[in-house]
C-alpha positions in Angstrom: 49.5 66.5 129.9 50.2 65.5 126.3 53.8 66.7 126.6 54.3 64.7 129.7 53.3 61.5 127.8 55.4 62.2 124.7 58.4 63.3 126.9 58.0 60.0 129.0 57.8 57.9 125.9 60.9 59.5 124.4 62.8 59.2 127.6 61.7 55.5 128.1 62.7 54.5 124.5 66.0 56.5 124.6 66.9 54.3 127.6 66.3 51.2 125.9 69.3 49.7 124.0 70.5 47.9 121.9 69.0 48.3 118.5 66.6 45.6 117.2 67.8 44.4 113.9 65.5 43.8 110.8 65.1 40.3 110.2 64.8 40.5 106.5 67.1 43.2 104.7 66.7 44.1 101.1 70.0 42.8 99.8 70.1 39.5 101.7 69.5 37.3 98.6 72.4 39.0 96.7 74.9 38.3 99.3 77.8 35.8 98.6 78.4 32.9 100.9 81.3 35.0 102.6 79.0 37.9 102.9 76.3 35.8 104.5 78.8 34.4 106.9 79.9 37.9 107.9 76.3 38.8 108.6 76.1 35.9 110.8 79.3 36.7 112.6 78.0 40.3 113.2 74.8 38.8 114.6 76.8 36.7 117.1 78.5 40.0 118.4 75.2 41.8 118.4 73.6 39.0 120.7 76.5 39.1 123.0 76.0 42.8 123.2 72.4 42.7 123.9 72.9 39.9 126.6 75.4 42.2 128.3 72.7 44.9 128.5 70.6 42.5 130.6 73.2 42.0 133.2 74.4 44.3 136.1 76.3 47.3 134.7 76.8 51.0 135.2 74.1 51.8 132.7 71.5 49.9 134.5 72.6 51.3 137.9 72.1 54.8 136.5 68.6 53.9 135.2 67.7 52.4 138.5 68.5 55.8 140.1 67.0 58.1 137.6 64.3 56.2 135.9 63.6 52.6 137.3 61.1 51.7 134.6 64.1 52.2 132.2 65.6 48.9 133.5 62.5 47.0 132.4 62.5 48.9 129.1 66.2 47.9 128.6 65.6 44.3 129.5 62.6 44.0 127.3 64.4 45.7 124.3 67.4 43.4 124.7 65.2 40.3 124.6 63.5 41.7 121.5 66.9 42.4 120.0 68.1 38.8 120.8 65.0 37.3 119.4 65.3 39.3 116.0 69.0 38.5 115.8 68.2 34.8 116.3 65.4 34.9 113.7 67.7 36.7 111.2 70.4 34.1 111.7 67.8 31.4 110.9 66.8 33.4 108.0 70.3 33.8 106.6 71.2 30.1 107.2 68.2 29.3 104.9 69.7 31.5 102.2 73.2 29.7 102.7 71.5 26.4 102.3 69.8 27.5 99.1 73.1 28.6 97.7 74.8 25.4 99.0 77.3 27.4 101.0 
């Protein structure tokens, strides 16, 4: 029984994409204005990728057939990823403000 629970958890989390970013990263304060802007640009791409995971796509169709709860996990994970990316963007803009970028 324990193995079934562990296997189910691993299977469920493996279906959940994209990766949720850390809001605060160790070297954020040391980044230059250009480095901070590059991070924000990357976050915008990351948010678009996460939003595309929430729509109708082949991955979600496969999850529906194989493991229907995987769609819920993907949607939930994508929402968390978008929230974390938005919070990181606010955090980085605060650093930019302090540095007068």
